[in-house]
Biotite code that builds the C-alpha atoms (Angstrom):
import biotite.structure as struc

atoms = struc.array([
    struc.Atom([-27.624, 41.050, 82.503], chain_id="A", res_id=1, res_name="MET", atom_name="CA", element="C"),
    struc.Atom([-30.443, 42.039, 80.185], chain_id="A", res_id=2, res_name="LEU", atom_name="CA", element="C"),
    struc.Atom([-28.116, 42.394, 77.179], chain_id="A", res_id=3, res_name="LEU", atom_name="CA", element="C"),
    struc.Atom([-24.764, 40.737, 76.560], chain_id="A", res_id=4, res_name="THR", atom_name="CA", element="C"),
    struc.Atom([-22.712, 41.306, 73.421], chain_id="A", res_id=5, res_name="VAL", atom_name="CA", element="C"),
    struc.Atom([-19.818, 38.861, 73.690], chain_id="A", res_id=6, res_name="ASP", atom_name="CA", element="C"),
    struc.Atom([-16.810, 39.164, 71.351], chain_id="A", res_id=7, res_name="GLN", atom_name="CA", element="C"),
    struc.Atom([-18.896, 39.989, 68.304], chain_id="A", res_id=8, res_name="VAL", atom_name="CA", element="C"),
    struc.Atom([-17.164, 40.497, 64.956], chain_id="A", res_id=9, res_name="SER", atom_name="CA", element="C"),
    struc.Atom([-18.608, 41.848, 61.733], chain_id="A", res_id=10, res_name="LYS", atom_name="CA", element="C"),
    struc.Atom([-16.974, 42.185, 58.306], chain_id="A", res_id=11, res_name="THR", atom_name="CA", element="C"),
    struc.Atom([-18.557, 44.079, 55.454], chain_id="A", res_id=12, res_name="TYR", atom_name="CA", element="C"),
    struc.Atom([-18.660, 42.646, 51.923], chain_id="A", res_id=13, res_name="PRO", atom_name="CA", element="C"),
    struc.Atom([-15.262, 43.173, 50.381], chain_id="A", res_id=14, res_name="GLY", atom_name="CA", element="C"),
    struc.Atom([-13.448, 42.069, 53.516], chain_id="A", res_id=15, res_name="GLY", atom_name="CA", element="C"),
    struc.Atom([-13.421, 45.290, 55.532], chain_id="A", res_id=16, res_name="ARG", atom_name="CA", element="C"),
    struc.Atom([-13.760, 44.467, 59.251], chain_id="A", res_id=17, res_name="PRO", atom_name="CA", element="C"),
    struc.Atom([-15.937, 46.908, 61.195], chain_id="A", res_id=18, res_name="VAL", atom_name="CA", element="C"),
    struc.Atom([-16.201, 45.104, 64.541], chain_id="A", res_id=19, res_name="LEU", atom_name="CA", element="C"),
    struc.Atom([-13.583, 42.837, 66.090], chain_id="A", res_id=20, res_name="GLN", atom_name="CA", element="C"),
    struc.Atom([-14.383, 40.977, 69.312], chain_id="A", res_id=21, res_name="ASP", atom_name="CA", element="C"),
    struc.Atom([-16.643, 43.806, 70.513], chain_id="A", res_id=22, res_name="ALA", atom_name="CA", element="C"),
    struc.Atom([-18.242, 43.235, 73.914], chain_id="A", res_id=23, res_name="SER", atom_name="CA", element="C"),
    struc.Atom([-20.748, 45.225, 76.004], chain_id="A", res_id=24, res_name="ILE", atom_name="CA", element="C"),
    struc.Atom([-23.302, 44.397, 78.676], chain_id="A", res_id=25, res_name="SER", atom_name="CA", element="C"),
    struc.Atom([-26.351, 46.229, 79.959], chain_id="A", res_id=26, res_name="LEU", atom_name="CA", element="C"),
    struc.Atom([-28.554, 45.572, 82.981], chain_id="A", res_id=27, res_name="ALA", atom_name="CA", element="C"),
    struc.Atom([-32.268, 46.276, 83.228], chain_id="A", res_id=28, res_name="GLN", atom_name="CA", element="C"),
    struc.Atom([-32.910, 49.956, 83.935], chain_id="A", res_id=29, res_name="GLY", atom_name="CA", element="C"),
    struc.Atom([-29.304, 50.880, 83.161], chain_id="A", res_id=30, res_name="GLU", atom_name="CA", element="C"),
    struc.Atom([-28.111, 53.406, 80.571], chain_id="A", res_id=31, res_name="SER", atom_name="CA", element="C"),
    struc.Atom([-24.935, 53.028, 78.522], chain_id="A", res_id=32, res_name="LEU", atom_name="CA", element="C"),
    struc.Atom([-23.448, 55.475, 76.024], chain_id="A", res_id=33, res_name="SER", atom_name="CA", element="C"),
    struc.Atom([-21.318, 54.345, 73.087], chain_id="A", res_id=34, res_name="LEU", atom_name="CA", element="C"),
    struc.Atom([-18.935, 56.858, 71.559], chain_id="A", res_id=35, res_name="THR", atom_name="CA", element="C"),
    struc.Atom([-16.363, 56.630, 68.752], chain_id="A", res_id=36, res_name="GLY", atom_name="CA", element="C"),
    struc.Atom([-15.136, 58.317, 65.627], chain_id="A", res_id=37, res_name="GLU", atom_name="CA", element="C"),
    struc.Atom([-17.291, 58.440, 62.516], chain_id="A", res_id=38, res_name="SER", atom_name="CA", element="C"),
    struc.Atom([-17.130, 55.062, 60.791], chain_id="A", res_id=39, res_name="GLY", atom_name="CA", element="C"),
    struc.Atom([-15.951, 53.262, 63.922], chain_id="A", res_id=40, res_name="SER", atom_name="CA", element="C"),
    struc.Atom([-18.905, 50.872, 63.860], chain_id="A", res_id=41, res_name="GLY", atom_name="CA", element="C"),
    struc.Atom([-21.199, 52.440, 66.464], chain_id="A", res_id=42, res_name="LYS", atom_name="CA", element="C"),
    struc.Atom([-24.325, 52.300, 64.310], chain_id="A", res_id=43, res_name="SER", atom_name="CA", element="C"),
    struc.Atom([-23.377, 48.828, 63.070], chain_id="A", res_id=44, res_name="THR", atom_name="CA", element="C"),
    struc.Atom([-23.231, 47.543, 66.641], chain_id="A", res_id=45, res_name="LEU", atom_name="CA", element="C"),
    struc.Atom([-26.601, 49.138, 67.381], chain_id="A", res_id=46, res_name="LEU", atom_name="CA", element="C"),
    struc.Atom([-28.106, 47.462, 64.309], chain_id="A", res_id=47, res_name="HIS", atom_name="CA", element="C"),
    struc.Atom([-26.752, 44.097, 65.444], chain_id="A", res_id=48, res_name="LEU", atom_name="CA", element="C"),
    struc.Atom([-28.318, 44.532, 68.888], chain_id="A", res_id=49, res_name="VAL", atom_name="CA", element="C"),
    struc.Atom([-31.584, 45.466, 67.163], chain_id="A", res_id=50, res_name="ALA", atom_name="CA", element="C"),
    struc.Atom([-31.372, 42.216, 65.172], chain_id="A", res_id=51, res_name="ALA", atom_name="CA", element="C"),
    struc.Atom([-31.456, 44.219, 61.946], chain_id="A", res_id=52, res_name="LEU", atom_name="CA", element="C"),
    struc.Atom([-28.287, 42.597, 60.640], chain_id="A", res_id=53, res_name="ASP", atom_name="CA", element="C"),
    struc.Atom([-26.251, 39.455, 61.184], chain_id="A", res_id=54, res_name="GLY", atom_name="CA", element="C"),
    struc.Atom([-22.742, 39.083, 62.585], chain_id="A", res_id=55, res_name="PHE", atom_name="CA", element="C"),
    struc.Atom([-19.862, 36.782, 61.723], chain_id="A", res_id=56, res_name="ASP", atom_name="CA", element="C"),
    struc.Atom([-18.639, 35.608, 65.116], chain_id="A", res_id=57, res_name="ALA", atom_name="CA", element="C"),
    struc.Atom([-19.439, 35.950, 68.793], chain_id="A", res_id=58, res_name="GLY", atom_name="CA", element="C"),
    struc.Atom([-22.751, 35.927, 70.593], chain_id="A", res_id=59, res_name="GLN", atom_name="CA", element="C"),
    struc.Atom([-25.558, 38.349, 71.419], chain_id="A", res_id=60, res_name="ILE", atom_name="CA", element="C"),
    struc.Atom([-28.015, 37.435, 74.161], chain_id="A", res_id=61, res_name="THR", atom_name="CA", element="C"),
    struc.Atom([-30.979, 39.579, 75.130], chain_id="A", res_id=62, res_name="PHE", atom_name="CA", element="C"),
    struc.Atom([-33.466, 38.786, 77.889], chain_id="A", res_id=63, res_name="ASP", atom_name="CA", element="C"),
    struc.Atom([-32.273, 35.181, 77.938], chain_id="A", res_id=64, res_name="GLY", atom_name="CA", element="C"),
    struc.Atom([-32.604, 34.748, 74.166], chain_id="A", res_id=65, res_name="ILE", atom_name="CA", element="C"),
    struc.Atom([-29.584, 33.985, 71.995], chain_id="A", res_id=66, res_name="SER", atom_name="CA", element="C"),
    struc.Atom([-29.796, 35.756, 68.652], chain_id="A", res_id=67, res_name="TYR", atom_name="CA", element="C"),
    struc.Atom([-28.274, 32.723, 66.970], chain_id="A", res_id=68, res_name="SER", atom_name="CA", element="C"),
    struc.Atom([-31.540, 30.842, 67.645], chain_id="A", res_id=69, res_name="THR", atom_name="CA", element="C"),
    struc.Atom([-33.801, 33.441, 66.006], chain_id="A", res_id=70, res_name="LEU", atom_name="CA", element="C"),
    struc.Atom([-35.221, 33.264, 62.509], chain_id="A", res_id=71, res_name="ASP", atom_name="CA", element="C"),
    struc.Atom([-36.547, 36.310, 60.631], chain_id="A", res_id=72, res_name="ASP", atom_name="CA", element="C"),
    struc.Atom([-39.899, 36.103, 62.414], chain_id="A", res_id=73, res_name="GLY", atom_name="CA", element="C"),
    struc.Atom([-38.225, 35.866, 65.798], chain_id="A", res_id=74, res_name="GLY", atom_name="CA", element="C"),
    struc.Atom([-36.062, 38.903, 65.113], chain_id="A", res_id=75, res_name="ARG", atom_name="CA", element="C"),
    struc.Atom([-39.094, 40.906, 63.972], chain_id="A", res_id=76, res_name="ALA", atom_name="CA", element="C"),
    struc.Atom([-41.011, 39.870, 67.101], chain_id="A", res_id=77, res_name="ALA", atom_name="CA", element="C"),
    struc.Atom([-38.089, 40.988, 69.246], chain_id="A", res_id=78, res_name="LEU", atom_name="CA", element="C"),
    struc.Atom([-38.188, 44.486, 67.720], chain_id="A", res_id=79, res_name="ARG", atom_name="CA", element="C"),
    struc.Atom([-41.962, 44.630, 67.899], chain_id="A", res_id=80, res_name="ARG", atom_name="CA", element="C"),
    struc.Atom([-42.332, 43.585, 71.531], chain_id="A", res_id=81, res_name="ASN", atom_name="CA", element="C"),
    struc.Atom([-39.126, 44.115, 73.515], chain_id="A", res_id=82, res_name="ARG", atom_name="CA", element="C"),
    struc.Atom([-36.678, 46.390, 71.701], chain_id="A", res_id=83, res_name="VAL", atom_name="CA", element="C"),
    struc.Atom([-37.465, 49.891, 70.427], chain_id="A", res_id=84, res_name="ALA", atom_name="CA", element="C"),
    struc.Atom([-35.336, 52.122, 68.242], chain_id="A", res_id=85, res_name="LEU", atom_name="CA", element="C"),
    struc.Atom([-34.904, 55.869, 67.812], chain_id="A", res_id=86, res_name="VAL", atom_name="CA", element="C"),
    struc.Atom([-32.907, 57.087, 64.817], chain_id="A", res_id=87, res_name="PHE", atom_name="CA", element="C"),
    struc.Atom([-31.773, 60.547, 63.681], chain_id="A", res_id=88, res_name="GLN", atom_name="CA", element="C"),
    struc.Atom([-34.164, 60.396, 60.716], chain_id="A", res_id=89, res_name="GLN", atom_name="CA", element="C"),
    struc.Atom([-37.255, 60.155, 63.006], chain_id="A", res_id=90, res_name="PHE", atom_name="CA", element="C"),
    struc.Atom([-39.063, 57.864, 60.496], chain_id="A", res_id=91, res_name="ASN", atom_name="CA", element="C"),
    struc.Atom([-42.497, 59.189, 61.449], chain_id="A", res_id=92, res_name="LEU", atom_name="CA", element="C"),
    struc.Atom([-45.445, 58.172, 59.301], chain_id="A", res_id=93, res_name="ILE", atom_name="CA", element="C"),
    struc.Atom([-46.452, 61.364, 57.443], chain_id="A", res_id=94, res_name="PRO", atom_name="CA", element="C"),
    struc.Atom([-50.105, 60.343, 56.984], chain_id="A", res_id=95, res_name="SER", atom_name="CA", element="C"),
    struc.Atom([-50.642, 59.831, 60.730], chain_id="A", res_id=96, res_name="LEU", atom_name="CA", element="C"),
    struc.Atom([-51.183, 62.511, 63.358], chain_id="A", res_id=97, res_name="THR", atom_name="CA", element="C"),
    struc.Atom([-48.882, 62.901, 66.346], chain_id="A", res_id=98, res_name="VAL", atom_name="CA", element="C"),
    struc.Atom([-51.337, 60.948, 68.519], chain_id="A", res_id=99, res_name="ALA", atom_name="CA", element="C"),
    struc.Atom([-51.496, 58.138, 65.955], chain_id="A", res_id=100, res_name="GLN", atom_name="CA", element="C"),
    struc.Atom([-47.705, 58.065, 65.545], chain_id="A", res_id=101, res_name="ASN", atom_name="CA", element="C"),
    struc.Atom([-47.251, 57.872, 69.327], chain_id="A", res_id=102, res_name="LEU", atom_name="CA", element="C"),
    struc.Atom([-49.555, 54.839, 69.538], chain_id="A", res_id=103, res_name="ALA", atom_name="CA", element="C"),
    struc.Atom([-48.306, 53.109, 66.385], chain_id="A", res_id=104, res_name="PHE", atom_name="CA", element="C"),
    struc.Atom([-45.583, 50.865, 67.851], chain_id="A", res_id=105, res_name="HIS", atom_name="CA", element="C"),
    struc.Atom([-47.705, 49.827, 70.830], chain_id="A", res_id=106, res_name="ALA", atom_name="CA", element="C"),
    struc.Atom([-50.658, 48.974, 68.604], chain_id="A", res_id=107, res_name="ARG", atom_name="CA", element="C"),
    struc.Atom([-48.450, 46.750, 66.438], chain_id="A", res_id=108, res_name="LEU", atom_name="CA", element="C"),
    struc.Atom([-47.354, 44.918, 69.578], chain_id="A", res_id=109, res_name="ALA", atom_name="CA", element="C"),
    struc.Atom([-50.943, 44.613, 70.821], chain_id="A", res_id=110, res_name="GLY", atom_name="CA", element="C"),
    struc.Atom([-49.997, 46.528, 73.976], chain_id="A", res_id=111, res_name="ARG", atom_name="CA", element="C"),
    struc.Atom([-51.485, 49.968, 73.459], chain_id="A", res_id=112, res_name="HIS", atom_name="CA", element="C"),
    struc.Atom([-52.134, 51.648, 76.822], chain_id="A", res_id=113, res_name="ASP", atom_name="CA", element="C"),
    struc.Atom([-53.940, 54.976, 76.264], chain_id="A", res_id=114, res_name="PRO", atom_name="CA", element="C"),
    struc.Atom([-53.115, 56.214, 79.777], chain_id="A", res_id=115, res_name="ALA", atom_name="CA", element="C"),
    struc.Atom([-49.379, 55.546, 79.303], chain_id="A", res_id=116, res_name="TRP", atom_name="CA", element="C"),
    struc.Atom([-49.391, 57.158, 75.854], chain_id="A", res_id=117, res_name="THR", atom_name="CA", element="C"),
    struc.Atom([-51.132, 60.215, 77.303], chain_id="A", res_id=118, res_name="THR", atom_name="CA", element="C"),
    struc.Atom([-48.522, 60.396, 80.079], chain_id="A", res_id=119, res_name="GLU", atom_name="CA", element="C"),
    struc.Atom([-45.716, 60.173, 77.537], chain_id="A", res_id=120, res_name="ILE", atom_name="CA", element="C"),
    struc.Atom([-47.261, 62.936, 75.418], chain_id="A", res_id=121, res_name="ALA", atom_name="CA", element="C"),
    struc.Atom([-47.491, 65.146, 78.492], chain_id="A", res_id=122, res_name="GLY", atom_name="CA", element="C"),
    struc.Atom([-43.911, 64.496, 79.580], chain_id="A", res_id=123, res_name="ARG", atom_name="CA", element="C"),
    struc.Atom([-42.695, 65.245, 76.052], chain_id="A", res_id=124, res_name="LEU", atom_name="CA", element="C"),
    struc.Atom([-44.704, 68.467, 75.819], chain_id="A", res_id=125, res_name="GLY", atom_name="CA", element="C"),
    struc.Atom([-46.767, 67.241, 72.892], chain_id="A", res_id=126, res_name="LEU", atom_name="CA", element="C"),
    struc.Atom([-50.259, 67.804, 74.349], chain_id="A", res_id=127, res_name="ASP", atom_name="CA", element="C"),
    struc.Atom([-50.938, 70.784, 72.120], chain_id="A", res_id=128, res_name="GLY", atom_name="CA", element="C"),
    struc.Atom([-49.950, 69.147, 68.826], chain_id="A", res_id=129, res_name="VAL", atom_name="CA", element="C"),
    struc.Atom([-51.573, 65.711, 69.066], chain_id="A", res_id=130, res_name="LEU", atom_name="CA", element="C"),
    struc.Atom([-53.776, 66.434, 66.031], chain_id="A", res_id=131, res_name="ASP", atom_name="CA", element="C"),
    struc.Atom([-50.874, 67.782, 63.960], chain_id="A", res_id=132, res_name="HIS", atom_name="CA", element="C"),
    struc.Atom([-49.079, 65.883, 61.220], chain_id="A", res_id=133, res_name="PHE", atom_name="CA", element="C"),
    struc.Atom([-45.272, 65.444, 61.177], chain_id="A", res_id=134, res_name="PRO", atom_name="CA", element="C"),
    struc.Atom([-44.755, 68.074, 58.464], chain_id="A", res_id=135, res_name="GLU", atom_name="CA", element="C"),
    struc.Atom([-46.323, 70.660, 60.782], chain_id="A", res_id=136, res_name="GLN", atom_name="CA", element="C"),
    struc.Atom([-43.767, 70.039, 63.541], chain_id="A", res_id=137, res_name="LEU", atom_name="CA", element="C"),
    struc.Atom([-40.292, 71.388, 64.237], chain_id="A", res_id=138, res_name="SER", atom_name="CA", element="C"),
    struc.Atom([-37.303, 69.049, 64.208], chain_id="A", res_id=139, res_name="GLY", atom_name="CA", element="C"),
    struc.Atom([-37.264, 68.946, 67.993], chain_id="A", res_id=140, res_name="GLY", atom_name="CA", element="C"),
    struc.Atom([-40.951, 68.099, 68.160], chain_id="A", res_id=141, res_name="GLN", atom_name="CA", element="C"),
    struc.Atom([-40.532, 65.326, 65.588], chain_id="A", res_id=142, res_name="GLN", atom_name="CA", element="C"),
    struc.Atom([-37.705, 63.842, 67.643], chain_id="A", res_id=143, res_name="GLN", atom_name="CA", element="C"),
    struc.Atom([-39.909, 63.902, 70.739], chain_id="A", res_id=144, res_name="ARG", atom_name="CA", element="C"),
    struc.Atom([-42.630, 62.050, 68.839], chain_id="A", res_id=145, res_name="VAL", atom_name="CA", element="C"),
    struc.Atom([-40.100, 59.441, 67.703], chain_id="A", res_id=146, res_name="ALA", atom_name="CA", element="C"),
    struc.Atom([-38.964, 58.932, 71.310], chain_id="A", res_id=147, res_name="ILE", atom_name="CA", element="C"),
    struc.Atom([-42.544, 58.770, 72.542], chain_id="A", res_id=148, res_name="GLY", atom_name="CA", element="C"),
    struc.Atom([-43.500, 56.224, 69.894], chain_id="A", res_id=149, res_name="ARG", atom_name="CA", element="C"),
    struc.Atom([-40.585, 54.021, 70.934], chain_id="A", res_id=150, res_name="ALA", atom_name="CA", element="C"),
    struc.Atom([-41.441, 54.294, 74.632], chain_id="A", res_id=151, res_name="MET", atom_name="CA", element="C"),
    struc.Atom([-45.172, 53.697, 74.154], chain_id="A", res_id=152, res_name="SER", atom_name="CA", element="C"),
    struc.Atom([-44.669, 49.946, 73.955], chain_id="A", res_id=153, res_name="VAL", atom_name="CA", element="C"),
    struc.Atom([-42.772, 49.950, 77.288], chain_id="A", res_id=154, res_name="ARG", atom_name="CA", element="C"),
    struc.Atom([-39.738, 48.224, 75.738], chain_id="A", res_id=155, res_name="PRO", atom_name="CA", element="C"),
    struc.Atom([-37.192, 46.405, 77.843], chain_id="A", res_id=156, res_name="LYS", atom_name="CA", element="C"),
    struc.Atom([-34.446, 48.013, 75.772], chain_id="A", res_id=157, res_name="LEU", atom_name="CA", element="C"),
    struc.Atom([-34.353, 51.353, 73.987], chain_id="A", res_id=158, res_name="LEU", atom_name="CA", element="C"),
    struc.Atom([-31.713, 51.829, 71.277], chain_id="A", res_id=159, res_name="LEU", atom_name="CA", element="C"),
    struc.Atom([-30.987, 55.407, 70.235], chain_id="A", res_id=160, res_name="ALA", atom_name="CA", element="C"),
    struc.Atom([-28.654, 56.353, 67.382], chain_id="A", res_id=161, res_name="ASP", atom_name="CA", element="C"),
    struc.Atom([-27.498, 59.985, 67.756], chain_id="A", res_id=162, res_name="GLU", atom_name="CA", element="C"),
    struc.Atom([-30.984, 61.022, 68.958], chain_id="A", res_id=163, res_name="PRO", atom_name="CA", element="C"),
    struc.Atom([-29.862, 64.611, 69.599], chain_id="A", res_id=164, res_name="THR", atom_name="CA", element="C"),
    struc.Atom([-27.518, 64.918, 66.615], chain_id="A", res_id=165, res_name="GLY", atom_name="CA", element="C"),
    struc.Atom([-29.849, 67.119, 64.549], chain_id="A", res_id=166, res_name="ASN", atom_name="CA", element="C"),
    struc.Atom([-30.850, 69.435, 67.400], chain_id="A", res_id=167, res_name="LEU", atom_name="CA", element="C"),
    struc.Atom([-29.377, 72.627, 68.783], chain_id="A", res_id=168, res_name="ASP", atom_name="CA", element="C"),
    struc.Atom([-27.804, 72.571, 72.246], chain_id="A", res_id=169, res_name="GLU", atom_name="CA", element="C"),
    struc.Atom([-30.897, 73.694, 74.146], chain_id="A", res_id=170, res_name="VAL", atom_name="CA", element="C"),
    struc.Atom([-33.251, 71.299, 72.350], chain_id="A", res_id=171, res_name="ALA", atom_name="CA", element="C"),
    struc.Atom([-30.733, 68.454, 72.647], chain_id="A", res_id=172, res_name="ALA", atom_name="CA", element="C"),
    struc.Atom([-30.499, 68.884, 76.423], chain_id="A", res_id=173, res_name="LYS", atom_name="CA", element="C"),
    struc.Atom([-34.287, 68.964, 76.752], chain_id="A", res_id=174, res_name="ALA", atom_name="CA", element="C"),
    struc.Atom([-34.735, 65.822, 74.657], chain_id="A", res_id=175, res_name="VAL", atom_name="CA", element="C"),
    struc.Atom([-32.028, 63.944, 76.571], chain_id="A", res_id=176, res_name="LEU", atom_name="CA", element="C"),
    struc.Atom([-33.526, 65.030, 79.905], chain_id="A", res_id=177, res_name="ASP", atom_name="CA", element="C"),
    struc.Atom([-36.898, 63.675, 78.859], chain_id="A", res_id=178, res_name="LEU", atom_name="CA", element="C"),
    struc.Atom([-35.474, 60.441, 77.465], chain_id="A", res_id=179, res_name="MET", atom_name="CA", element="C"),
    struc.Atom([-33.543, 59.699, 80.653], chain_id="A", res_id=180, res_name="LEU", atom_name="CA", element="C"),
    struc.Atom([-36.582, 60.554, 82.766], chain_id="A", res_id=181, res_name="ASP", atom_name="CA", element="C"),
    struc.Atom([-38.827, 58.246, 80.747], chain_id="A", res_id=182, res_name="LEU", atom_name="CA", element="C"),
    struc.Atom([-36.249, 55.463, 81.008], chain_id="A", res_id=183, res_name="VAL", atom_name="CA", element="C"),
    struc.Atom([-36.075, 55.965, 84.773], chain_id="A", res_id=184, res_name="ARG", atom_name="CA", element="C"),
    struc.Atom([-39.862, 55.901, 85.161], chain_id="A", res_id=185, res_name="VAL", atom_name="CA", element="C"),
    struc.Atom([-40.354, 52.799, 82.990], chain_id="A", res_id=186, res_name="SER", atom_name="CA", element="C"),
    struc.Atom([-37.278, 50.793, 84.027], chain_id="A", res_id=187, res_name="GLY", atom_name="CA", element="C"),
    struc.Atom([-36.212, 50.486, 80.397], chain_id="A", res_id=188, res_name="THR", atom_name="CA", element="C"),
    struc.Atom([-32.519, 49.932, 79.622], chain_id="A", res_id=189, res_name="ALA", atom_name="CA", element="C"),
    struc.Atom([-30.949, 52.455, 77.234], chain_id="A", res_id=190, res_name="LEU", atom_name="CA", element="C"),
    struc.Atom([-28.090, 52.006, 74.773], chain_id="A", res_id=191, res_name="LEU", atom_name="CA", element="C"),
    struc.Atom([-27.316, 55.362, 73.185], chain_id="A", res_id=192, res_name="LEU", atom_name="CA", element="C"),
    struc.Atom([-24.843, 56.038, 70.384], chain_id="A", res_id=193, res_name="VAL", atom_name="CA", element="C"),
    struc.Atom([-23.459, 59.557, 70.384], chain_id="A", res_id=194, res_name="THR", atom_name="CA", element="C"),
    struc.Atom([-20.479, 61.575, 69.178], chain_id="A", res_id=195, res_name="HIS", atom_name="CA", element="C"),
    struc.Atom([-20.926, 64.029, 72.050], chain_id="A", res_id=196, res_name="SER", atom_name="CA", element="C"),
    struc.Atom([-18.932, 63.488, 75.227], chain_id="A", res_id=197, res_name="GLN", atom_name="CA", element="C"),
    struc.Atom([-21.229, 65.887, 77.087], chain_id="A", res_id=198, res_name="SER", atom_name="CA", element="C"),
    struc.Atom([-24.170, 63.627, 76.215], chain_id="A", res_id=199, res_name="VAL", atom_name="CA", element="C"),
    struc.Atom([-22.248, 60.426, 76.965], chain_id="A", res_id=200, res_name="ALA", atom_name="CA", element="C"),
    struc.Atom([-21.289, 61.347, 80.515], chain_id="A", res_id=201, res_name="VAL", atom_name="CA", element="C"),
    struc.Atom([-24.902, 61.838, 81.526], chain_id="A", res_id=202, res_name="ARG", atom_name="CA", element="C"),
    struc.Atom([-25.602, 58.129, 81.203], chain_id="A", res_id=203, res_name="LEU", atom_name="CA", element="C"),
    struc.Atom([-24.825, 55.545, 83.889], chain_id="A", res_id=204, res_name="ASP", atom_name="CA", element="C"),
    struc.Atom([-21.847, 54.075, 82.050], chain_id="A", res_id=205, res_name="ARG", atom_name="CA", element="C"),
    struc.Atom([-19.727, 54.982, 79.033], chain_id="A", res_id=206, res_name="GLN", atom_name="CA", element="C"),
    struc.Atom([-18.039, 52.781, 76.441], chain_id="A", res_id=207, res_name="ALA", atom_name="CA", element="C"),
    struc.Atom([-15.836, 53.792, 73.494], chain_id="A", res_id=208, res_name="HIS", atom_name="CA", element="C"),
    struc.Atom([-15.472, 52.021, 70.163], chain_id="A", res_id=209, res_name="LEU", atom_name="CA", element="C"),
    struc.Atom([-12.156, 52.210, 68.332], chain_id="A", res_id=210, res_name="ALA", atom_name="CA", element="C"),
    struc.Atom([-10.468, 49.795, 65.962], chain_id="A", res_id=211, res_name="GLY", atom_name="CA", element="C"),
    struc.Atom([-13.567, 47.639, 66.033], chain_id="A", res_id=212, res_name="GLY", atom_name="CA", element="C"),
    struc.Atom([-13.199, 47.023, 69.780], chain_id="A", res_id=213, res_name="ARG", atom_name="CA", element="C"),
    struc.Atom([-15.042, 48.421, 72.773], chain_id="A", res_id=214, res_name="VAL", atom_name="CA", element="C"),
    struc.Atom([-13.081, 49.950, 75.650], chain_id="A", res_id=215, res_name="THR", atom_name="CA", element="C"),
])
């Protein structure tokens, strides 16, 4: 397995448990959706897999690396080189053009491939706006740029937190189609958090989070 989350627990300050013995696994090239009610811990679990936060018990192993062995630098290197994230907020850099935003993650990792970035831009329908800035784009276009930026580094794992949550039905379907196609072409594994059952069932496997546990 590329990713194994084994009986992970997480308690917020104040003693409120958010995850209790949560377990998931994900193979290379596989896609897994994670659903659950608001506040069930979906985003928390995604942040733990992204090594953005620590956990209280259990074990997370990615690509043969146990998170318990990583220091701050190791966690940052993991996100820079092997794990990419797409959030609802897009987090594009306003002072950079679309072309520069698409290449940003890959340049940080020292793995910028202009041909791959060009292919991504084409698949995402961004060819005509490469010289535009984020403020000149629609919400759907900004989301496509965020996905393209994450994929530009050819990550082993793509983490997506409600990537279609801010889009209308037509735009959401188009974005999901493109994301799944890019994952298929690159062999990247995908862990996608969503509240939408219609989105969830399009992935290879589905998991549900309730009461801090995954079923």
